C-alpha positions, 0 to 999 in steps of 0.5 A: 841104502841108496846113494840118495839115502846116504846124501840125504843123511849128510844133508839133513844133518847139516840142515839141522846145524843152520840157526836162525838169522844166519846168512847161508851159502847154498851150493849146487848139486844133487846132495846140496838139493837135499840140504835145500829141501831140508832147510826149507822144511825147517823154515816152514815148520818155524824151527828156524827163521830169517835165513838168507841163502846165497845161491851158487848157480841158477839151478840153485836159485831156482830151487831155493826160490821155489821152496820159499828161501829168501835170497840175496847176492854176494853184492848185497851180503859181503860175508856169509855165516856158513857155506854148505855144498857138496863134493865130488872127491873128499881126501883124508885131509878134507881137501876136495875136487868139486865142479862136476855140476859146472858151478865151480867158480861161484862155488868157490867165491861163496865158500871163500866168502864164508866163515865156516864151510861144511862140505856134505857128501856120501861115503862113496866121495871119500878117496885116499888121494885127489884124482883117484875117480874124478877129473879136475874141472877147469873153467876157461875163457872161450877166447883162444881156448884151444891154446889154453887147453894145450897149455893145461895138457903140458901139466900132465893131464888129458883135457876134455871139453865138456859137453851137454847131452852129447853136443859141445860145449857145456856152458857154465853160468858165466857162459864159459866152457869147462875142461875135464882134466884127468891126471894119472896121479896128483902127488902134490895138489897145491903145486898143481893148483898153482900151476893151473892158476898160472895158465892164461885163460883159466878162470878157476879150477875144482881144487878146493884146497884148505877150504873145508872146515867140516865134512859131514858123511852120510854112511849106512850107520848114520852121519860121520863128522870130519873136522879139519884139524 
């Protein structure tokens, strides 16, 4: 099975969990795309109705709108029933690294506004410790960005300015730059999150700790469900 096959298994399982009338946070990324397509398919088949989605990025907004999903903003709907989003890494405690798609700040805001947060991922995203494969994305202000980068580097990482199609810098939907920060080892994710948050100029980071209520993992034998204990 391909990675897309595994992503689709997780995404379609999550789409079957959505009930009529729910307000749903719509994440960003390749796995979430499969979820949005499956959700739109259930709406077209009239299996569910009256779904309102809150997108976490312009890309997601464009896709959901094209597929006929009714959309709103968090200014219009302050509390969501559920958020479904992907992840770049998932550790055994269901802590995450997210943000390689560049939507980490909006994703964290929408997830925090949701009563239940479902993460969908293929089994290749499972790690024994955060940071094994992925850098930690950190969104920063342009003003004084080099100073911000140097302060983050003192935390023990190599911050690299994200580029887009080989030309720097990548811009988030907020117009900000992102540093991809690779740490040799993340022994205490919570302490690291606090340290990054304390750096002036940081707007958000990709450590999503204690947020996921459930992870649906696509495996060759079907979906594997993990619930936060």
